[in-house]
C-alpha positions in Angstrom: 7.6 -10.6 -0.2 8.6 -14.1 0.5 5.3 -15.8 -0.2 2.9 -12.8 -0.4 0.6 -11.4 2.2 0.1 -13.5 5.3 -3.3 -13.9 7.0 -3.4 -11.9 10.2 -0.5 -9.6 9.1 -0.2 -5.9 8.3 1.6 -4.5 5.3 2.6 -0.8 5.1 3.2 0.5 1.6 5.2 3.8 1.8 6.0 6.1 -1.1 5.7 9.4 -2.8 2.4 10.4 -4.5 1.9 8.7 -7.8 4.4 5.8 -7.3 1.6 3.2 -7.4 0.8 2.5 -3.8 -2.9 2.5 -4.1 -2.8 0.6 -7.4 -0.7 -2.1 -5.8 -3.1 -2.4 -2.9 -6.0 -2.6 -5.4 -4.3 -5.5 -7.1 -4.1 -7.5 -3.8 -7.8 -6.7 -3.0 -8.9 -7.7 -6.5 -6.9 -11.0 -6.2 -8.7 -11.8 -3.0 -12.1 -11.2 -4.6 -11.1 -13.4 -7.6 -10.5 -16.2 -5.2 -14.0 -15.8 -3.8 -13.0 -13.9 -0.6 -14.3 -10.6 0.6 -12.2 -7.5 0.6 -12.9 -3.9 1.7 -11.1 -0.7 0.8 -11.5 2.5 2.8 -10.2 5.5 0.7 -9.6 8.9 2.3 -7.8 10.8 -0.5 -9.9 10.3 -3.7 -13.4 9.5 -4.9 -14.7 6.0 -5.5 -15.2 7.0 -9.2 -11.6 8.0 -9.6 -10.4 4.9 -7.9 -12.6 2.7 -10.2 -11.4 4.5 -13.3 -7.8 3.9 -12.4 -8.6 0.3 -11.9 -10.0 0.1 -15.4 -6.9 1.6 -16.8 -4.9 -1.2 -15.2 -7.2 -4.0 -16.4 -8.7 -4.6 -13.0 -12.4 -5.5 -13.2 -13.3 -4.0 -9.9 -16.9 -3.3 -10.8 -17.8 -7.0 -11.3 -16.4 -7.8 -7.8 -18.4 -4.9 -6.3 -21.5 -6.0 -8.1 -21.0 -9.6 -6.8 -20.6 -8.3 -3.2 -17.1 -9.5 -2.8 -15.5 -6.1 -2.9 -16.6 -3.0 -1.0 -15.0 0.4 -1.7 -16.0 3.2 0.8 -15.0 6.8 0.5 -14.2 8.3 3.9 -14.5 12.0 4.6 -12.7 12.8 7.9 -14.7 16.1 8.1 -18.0 14.2 8.2 -17.0 11.0 10.0 -15.6 10.5 13.4 -12.7 8.0 14.0 -15.2 5.9 16.0 -17.6 5.7 13.1 -14.8 4.7 10.8 -13.7 1.9 13.1 -17.3 0.7 13.4 -17.6 0.5 9.6 -14.3 -1.4 9.4 -15.3 -3.9 12.1 -18.6 -4.4 10.3 -16.7 -5.6 7.2 -14.7 -8.0 9.2 -17.4 -9.3 11.7 -20.4 -9.3 9.3 -18.9 -9.9 5.9 -15.8 -11.9 6.9 -13.5 -9.6 4.9 -10.1 -11.3 4.5 -8.3 -8.2 3.1 -8.7 -4.6 4.4 -7.1 -1.6 2.8 -6.8 1.8 4.5 -5.8 4.4 1.9 -4.3 6.4 3.4 -2.8 6.9 6.9 -2.4 10.6 5.9 -6.2 10.9 5.5 -6.7 8.8 8.6 -4.5 11.3 10.5 -6.7 14.1 9.5 -9.6 12.5 11.4 -7.6 12.3 14.6 -7.1 15.3 17.0 -3.5 14.4 17.7 -1.0 12.1 16.1 -0.3 10.2 19.4 -3.9 9.1 19.5 -3.7 7.9 15.9 -0.7 5.6 16.8 -2.5 4.2 19.8 -5.8 3.6 17.9 -3.9 2.1 15.0 -2.0 -0.3 17.2 -5.4 -1.4 18.7 -6.9 -1.7 15.2 -4.0 -3.8 13.9 -4.2 -6.1 16.9 -7.9 -6.7 16.3 -7.4 -7.3 12.6 -4.5 -9.7 13.3 -6.5 -11.8 15.7 -9.3 -11.9 13.1 -6.9 -13.3 10.5 -7.2 -10.3 8.2 -4.5 -9.3 5.8 -4.3 -5.5 6.3 -2.7 -3.1 3.9 -1.9 0.5 5.0 -0.9 3.2 2.6 1.3 6.1 3.7 2.3 8.9 1.4 5.7 10.6 1.7 6.0 14.3 1.3 8.2 15.2 -1.6 8.8 13.3 -4.9 12.6 12.7 -5.4 15.5 12.9 -3.0 16.8 11.5 0.2 14.9 13.8 2.5 11.5 12.1 2.2 9.2 12.6 5.2 5.9 11.1 6.4 3.4 12.8 8.7 3.2 9.6 10.8 5.7 6.8 11.2 3.8 3.5 11.4 6.6 1.3 10.1 7.3 -0.2 13.5 3.7 -1.2 13.9 3.4 -3.0 10.5 4.7 -6.6 10.0 5.9 -5.8 6.5 7.1 -2.6 5.0 7.2 -2.0 1.2 9.0 1.1 -0.1 8.2 2.7 -3.4 10.4 5.4 -4.9 10.9 7.5 -7.9 14.4 7.5 -9.4 15.9 9.4 -12.3 17.8 7.6 -15.1 18.9 8.5 -18.6 16.4 11.4 -18.8 13.5 9.5 -17.4 11.7 9.4 -14.1 10.9 5.7 -13.2 9.6 3.9 -10.2 11.3 1.3 -8.0 10.0 -1.1 -5.3 11.7 -2.9 -2.4 10.7 -4.7 0.7 12.3 -3.2 3.7 11.2 -5.7 6.4 9.0 -8.7 7.0 8.6 -10.0 10.5 7.2 -13.4 9.6 10.1 -14.6 7.5 12.7 -13.9 4.9 12.2 -11.5 2.1 13.9 -10.4 -1.1 16.3 -7.5 -0.4 16.8 -6.3 -4.0 15.5 -3.1 -5.4 13.4 -3.7 -8.6 12.0 -1.5 -11.3 8.2 -1.1 -11.0 5.6 0.2 -13.5 1.9 0.2 -14.1 0.2 -0.3 -17.4 -3.1 -1.4 -19.0 -1.9 -5.0 -18.3 -1.5 -4.4 -14.6 1.5 -4.3 -12.3 5.0 -5.1 -13.7 8.0 -5.8 -11.4 11.2 -5.9 -13.3 14.6 -7.4 -12.6 16.8 -6.2 -9.8 18.5 -2.8 -10.5 22.0 -4.1 -9.9 23.6 -1.7 -12.4 22.8 1.3 -10.2 23.7 2.4 -6.7 22.0 5.1 -4.7 18.5 4.4 -6.1 16.9 5.3 -2.8 18.3 8.8 -3.0 16.3 9.3 -6.2 19.4 10.1 -8.3 21.3 6.8 -8.7 24.7 6.4 -10.2 25.2 3.8 -12.9 27.9 1.2 -11.9 30.2 -0.6 -14.3 29.1 -4.2 -15.3 31.9 -5.8 -13.3 31.1 -3.9 -10.2 27.3 -4.5 -10.5 27.8 -8.3 -10.7 29.6 -8.5 -7.4 
């Protein structure tokens, strides 16, 4: 992303369920904790236990950072918590614990806490403005509806609010379903425009070389291109 996450910026990670959005956000939060900074994750769509278990499977030692007080993971139930209470908890992490990284996972769950989508966009804009002024690197997760194909939809479009947008997709190739990652925009500077293979393993996150030998990856069903055409 042209130098990683910037302080005071917001990054939106968009993709279908299971493409690795939450895992990628966890890697950034864990990296901040490893540097001695404080980070907070607010998860709407799964339990803390499930989140921690997935982290172990990726080789992330989330528990040690939680025990040391550098990492806070809070499960948010929209049915039991008002939007105002959620904002209060988030501000507490920034104002009282000086959290440098905030993860909201996901906007889909956040939307369930709001009576109307238009109020979500307004509140989200105010929240990102506050976090930006506080110098916090904010990561927002948004899950697309659907798995493979060009007609991927999201219940809320927050891409214009975020400073950086990262797209994660499935694609089919040679009898396998794989994942790809690309940076769609970055307001603060230049960014790589290639689409790369992406996978998760017990060793963490792996970003492969650019997928130059395919075209139409974002459709989910790419076409393999001849070597001479791919090198152009």
